[in-house]
N, C-alpha and C positions, 0 to 999 in steps of 0.2 A: 543412542545415547547422544548424537550430537544435537538433539532437540533438547534434551535437557542442560547439555553444556552452554549451549547458545546462550538458555534463557539465564543462566547462572551467570555467564561473562558478560550479559548485556548489563545485567541488575547491576552489575558492578561498575562498568564503564562509562554508565546512561550519566551524562555531566552532570546533574543535580544529586545523584547519588555519590557519584565521583568527589565532590566538593563535599560533602556530609563527611564520608569516610577519610578523607586527607585530614579533615578538621578533627575527628576523633583520633586521627595517629599521631596528631601534634600532641596532643592533650597528654597521651602517653609518652612522648619523648620527652615534656615537660616534666614528668614525674621522675623519669629515669635520667635526668640528667645531660639531656642531648639538645640543652635549648637552641644552641645555636642553629641546628637543623630544623628544628620546630619553627623557628622564628622565619628562615626561608620559606618554610611552606607556608606559614601563616600570611606572610607577605603575597605570595604567589595567589593564594585562595583570594584575599581581598584585594587585588587587582582583576582579578577573574570575576569576582561579584560585582566590582563598579563597571566593567565590561558590558556584562549581561544587563544589568540596568540602562545604563546609558545607550546602548547600541542593539540595534536589531540582528545581532550575529546570526541568529537561526534562519531567519529569512534572508540572508545574502547566502548561508549555505543552501536554501530549500529554492532558490531561483532557479539555478541553471539545471537542477533535477527537474523542476515542473517544465521549464522551457526548451526539455529535449526532444519531447514528441508535440506535435502540434495538432489538435483535434481535427480532424477532416473536416470539412464543409459540406461534404456527399459522402454519401457510401453507396457500394454496389448492392446487388442482391445478395443477401446474406443466408450463409446456411447455419450459423448459429451466434450466439450472444453471450460470451463468458463473462460472469460479474464475480470479484474477489471479495469473499466478503470480510467484515471489520466495519459495518454498518451501524450495527445494533450494540447497545450495551449491553453485554451479556449478563452481568451479575442481576441485573434488572430482568431481562427477558427469563432467565431461568426461575430467578427467586420469585417474582411477581407475575409470570405469565404475559408480560407486556411488552410489545415491541419499541422499545425506546429507541431513537435514533441518536448517533454521535453524530463528532463532526465529519465521519466520513459516510454521513448516509446521502450525500449525492448520488453515490454509486447504485443505488436502490432506485432514487428517483429517475437516475439516467435510464437503468433497466426497464422502467415501465413505459417512457417516454421511446425508447429505442424498439419495444415489443409491438408498441402501436403502431408505428411507421414500418417496420419489417415483419409482418403478421405470417409470413414464410419461415422466419428464422427459429430455429430450435433455442431453448434459453436453459442456461446451467447457472446455478449460484452456488459456489462453492468455497467452504469454510465451516469447521467446526470451532469448539471451543480450545484457545491457544494456551490456556490458564497452565501455569506448571502444578500448583498445587491445587485439588478440589476441583478438576478437571469433571463437567458434567455431559459436554455434549449441547449444542444449541438446540434449543428445542424446535423442533421440525416443524409440528403444528401450529405452534404459533406463528412463525414465518409464513406457513402457507396460508392462514388466516389473514396475516398483513398485506401480502400481495392479493388476495381476493378480494379484501376491502376497497385496495386501489384499482378495482376492474381487472387483474388479471386471474385466468384461472388457472387453480393449484395444479392441472395436470398438464399444464402446458409448460410449467416451469420443473427442470430437474434439479433436485435440492440433492448436492455432497456434502454432507455434513460431519465429516470425519477427520479432514485434514486441519492440522493444526499450524502450518506456517506454508509461505508462500511456495516451497520447492514440493510440500506433498499435495498442495492446491493443484499444481501442473499435473504432477503423477495420477493422483487419484481422480480427477477430470478428464484426462485422456484415457485412464482404462475403462472410467465408463462410458464415454461417448464413442472412442474409436473412430477419431476423424479421419476423413479420405484426401488423399493428395488431390489437390487442386481446390478443394472447397475453402470457403472465405467465412472465417471468424471473426469477431471483433472482440477487442478485449477492454473492460472497462474496468478501471480500478482508480484509485489516486494519482493526481499528475505525479507527486512527488516520489510514489512506488511504482510507476510505470518503467523507467529504465530497468530495475531489478527485474519486474515481471516477464517483459517481454524477453531481456536475455533466458530466463528459464524456459519460455516456451520455445525459443528459438531452439536452446540444446536440446529440448524434447523432440525434435523435429516437427512442432507444431507451429507455424508461422500465422502470426494474428496481426489485425489491423489495431492501432492503438487509439482508443477512445479515452483522453484523461478527463478526468472530472475532479472534484474537490481541493480547487486551489487554495494555498493559504497565503501566499505571497503575490506582490505586484511583479506584472513582467518584468520591471526593471528595478534593480535594487534599489532601495531607499536609504539615503545618507543617514537620516537620522528619524527619530520620532517621541512621541512623548513618553519620557520613562515609564514603563511599565514592568517590573520585574517577573510577574509571576508568568505574563503574558511572554516573556522573551525568552525565559529558560523553556516554557513547554516547547515553544518554536525549535530551540536549539535541540531539545532532546529529541524529537521529530525530525531534524535534519540528519543529525550525527547517527541517530538509528537505521536511516538510508542509506548513510554513507558507508557506515561500517557492514551493512547488510552487503551493499555492493561488494566491497572487498573481501568480505569473507566466502560469500558464494563463487568469486572467481577465483582466489586461492583453493577451495575443495572441489574445482573443477566443474561445477554446476552450470557455470554461464562463459561463454567463450571471449567475451569482454569485459574489462573492469567497469566500463562505463557505455554501456549497450545504447545505440541509437538507432535511428532511422536507417534502414536497408533501402537505398534509394534505387536500387533494380529491381527491387519488387512492390515498394510501397506504392508507386506512382501507380502501377497496374492494379492494386490491391483496393484502392478508393477510387477508381476508374466508375461512374455511373453504369448501372446496366444499359447497352443499347436497348432503344425502343425497339418494339417487334416490326418486322417488315410490314409494309401495307398489303393485303390481299389482292390477289391476282384477278383483274375483271375478267 
């Protein structure tokens, strides 16, 4: 139930959708004589649209999310690599059988690179089809063919194809893998999505090393840029979704912190390179 409710509520509060719904409400108010209320809402909508056009509000909100976890320069010997899905255009993948990448495709290129650097690590790609209507499940055979073409044997990757959101990613992956205490797992997902994801893994008792990819904003907030309404609105939608997700998961008790960050007690040890083998005795 929470999955369907979250999808419906997000559809309503998504900034672009919310502005359109408010504008439709203004039309109703005008026709019913509440013109004074409609006038105030229209003024607020006009100001909001102008701000979105002129300023990168979304990037301002994304930057602290993306800067929360730094990508480690070195990694220890790994027991496994977890990659959260979301990098494929699922309507294309399911209807055409083609693995078309979207803006989050960096997750999969990072998986290939890390898999080659750490041949000892298990690989798990988690994520199905999150569609509220017309759910089909992501085509596993197309995914396997994609990574095979990039040089990864399909038998090396464990595909978890049934989870619909990040919370299910964690629970279903943990049930599938059964990670052991002391193992070192690296988590690959979009930088803005990393705080929420790490919070969920910690709550599930599965500590991970954050390896953020798919950056959307500069490291320092930009004061202004060339006016681009559609781009700014997409960035705002993306940023608001992550902040709302953080608040919702914390309110539901799925994370222990409103804004999960690095754990200085464990992160330094987690990212310490493995000690070289001792020289053989003569």
